[in-house]
N, C-alpha and C positions, 0 to 999 in steps of 0.2 A: 504494500500500500504506500502511496505517496505521503510525504511528511505533512503533519498538521501545521497550520499557520497559527502562531501565537501572537497576541498583542497584549501589552506593549513590549518594547525591547529596551532593557532586558525584562523578561517575565519574572514574576515573584519566584523566589528560590524554592518555596514549597511546591509550586506547580511544576517547575522544571525537574525537581527531584522525583516527584511522583510519576511523571511521564517517563523519565529515564529508567526508574526501577521497574516500571511495568512494560518497558520495551517499546514505547511509541516513539517513532521518529518525528522530530518537530523542527521548526525554524521560526525564530521571533522576528517581527518586523515592527517598525516604528510608525508607519503610516501606510495609506493605501497605495501610494506610488511605489514604495518598497515591496509591497505584496505582489505587484505586477512584475517588477524587475526581478525578484527572486523566485517567481513562480516556477515550479518544475515543469518539464515539457508536457507531462500528462495531467497537469493541474494539481491543486492542493487536495490533500486527502480529507480536509475539513478544517474548521477553525475553532479556536478557543479564545474568546475575548474577555479580558479581565476588566470588569466595570467597577469593581469594589473600590478602587482608588482613582481610576481615570475618569469616572463619571460620564459627563457629556462627551468627552473625547472618545471614549470607548463606544458609546452608542452611535456616534457619528461614523466611527470606523465600521461598525457592524452594518450600518445603513449603506455605506459605500460598497461593501462586499456584496450586499444583497442586490444592489442596483446594477451590477455588471450584466453584460449580455448573457454570460453564463454564471449565475450567482454561486458563490461558494457555499456549499452545504455538505454535511450538516454543520451547524454553527451552535456552539455551546457558550452560554454566558455565565461568568462567575460574578455573582453579586452579593452584596451584604444584605442583612435582614432589613435595614433601613431603606433599601432600594426596591423592595418588593412592589410597592404601590406604583413605582415608575414603570413597571413592566406591563401594566394593564393596557396601555395605549401603544405598546411597542411589540406586540405579538408577532408582527411580520419580520422582525429583525433577528429572530433566533428560533432554533428548533427545540431547545431545552435549556434549563438553567440549573445552576448548582450554587448553594449558599456557601460563603466563606466565613470562617475557616472551614475547609472541607476535610473529610476523611479520604485518604488516597483510594481506598477500596470503593467508596461511593463514586468518586470521580471516574474510576476505571469502569465501573458498572454502567454509568451513564454513557460513557464513550462507546462501550461495546454495543449498547442498545441503539444508540444513534447510528452507528456505522452499519449495524445489521439492517436497520430500517432503510438505510441509504443503499443497501446492496454491496457494501464494502466489508466483507467478512474476513479479510486477511488478518491474521493474528501475529503479533510479535512472538518470537521463539521464547516462550516462558514456561517453566515447569511450576505447576501450582499444586499445593496440597494443603487444604484447610487455610490457615492464616499465612502459610509460607509461600513465597514467590521467588523463583530463581530465574533471572534473565540470562539465558545462555549466551547471548550475543555480547553483552556488556560486562559479564562476570559480576553482577550485582545481586544481592539477596536482601530480602526484607521479610519481616514478620509483622502482620497487621499494619503494613505500610511503613513501618519503621525500619530503616536500613540496618543491616548487620555488618559489622566490621570484621570481615573474614580474611584470613590469609589465602593464598592461592590453593594450597593443598586442603585447607578446611573447606573451601568452596567446592573443590573437586569431589571430596568425600561426601559432602552433603548432597551435591547434585546426583552422584551415583546412587546413594541410598534413596533419595526422593524419587528417582526415576524407576525404582522397583519397589513400590510400597508393599509391605507385607512379606517380602521375601527375606529369608534369613541367610546371612553371609558369614562365613568363617573369617577370622582375622587374616588367614593366609590368602583367601580369595580377595579380600579387600586390598591387601598389599599388592597383589598381582594386577588387579583390575584398575586400581586408582593410582598407585605409585609406579607400577610397571614391573614387568618380569625381571628387569635387570636391577631392581632395587634390593639392597642387601640388609635393610633394616629389619629389626625383629618385630614380633607381634605387639610389643609395648608401644611402638609408634602409632598403631591404630588406636590403642586405648587412650593415649595422650590426646590425640586429635578428637576422639569421641568426647572426652571429658571437656575439652575446650569448646567444642560445638554446643554441648548441653549448657555450659555456662553462658555462652553468648545468646542462645535461644531464650534464656531466662527460665526461671522456675516454672512459670505457667506452661511453657511449651517444651521443656527439656524432655518430657515423656514421649515426644515424637520419635526419639531414638531409643529403642528398647534393647536391653541386654538379654540375650537368650542363653541361659546358663549352660556352660560346658560346650557351647557351639560358637556364638559370636554375637552379631548385632542385626537388628531389623529396623525398618522405618515405617511408622504408621501401620495401617491395616491394608490388606489386599483389597483391590477394588471388586474382587469377586465375592467378598464376604457379605 
């Protein structure tokens, strides 16, 4: 899918981070002229306009995008609670809105819904299990929308486990599949990384990685259960 257009430039940090973690491609612009200059060959994948701080400038930007010969859609507005009354007379400017501050998972859900309705169903390469999301393309991970600070091998181990929910792996198998057949470290390497992952997942989600006594480790539950 083509990148989403974001306004303003730079966009709020929380918005950029949420989109990055969820795997959405985006490009921020400062005005309608920039949106035309930077537009991909196949057009924008949609637009997110932040009106919570920009106010009238943001609504003017949305209006300009809608007045094109080929209007940019879908268009999502981010607004504050105090701006809700202002939306009553501006229904033609947007396809949906989201209140700020927003939860990253709500933002992603609204984007998915809008893009599905628009016939744009391409999904970023993301592994999801419950509150956990792993962006395979950017090597980012998040729980409940909050980014996890993982090392490269911690990420690789978590990605491998989350890709096979419910399956039990011995320490030796994890060493060969994650670290590689030429890795000479012992089983303790796996235990150390599992302990660090549980700590970073936090007490509420540490149980996603389960110890199978005398065997090894598993992640979550099988989708067949």
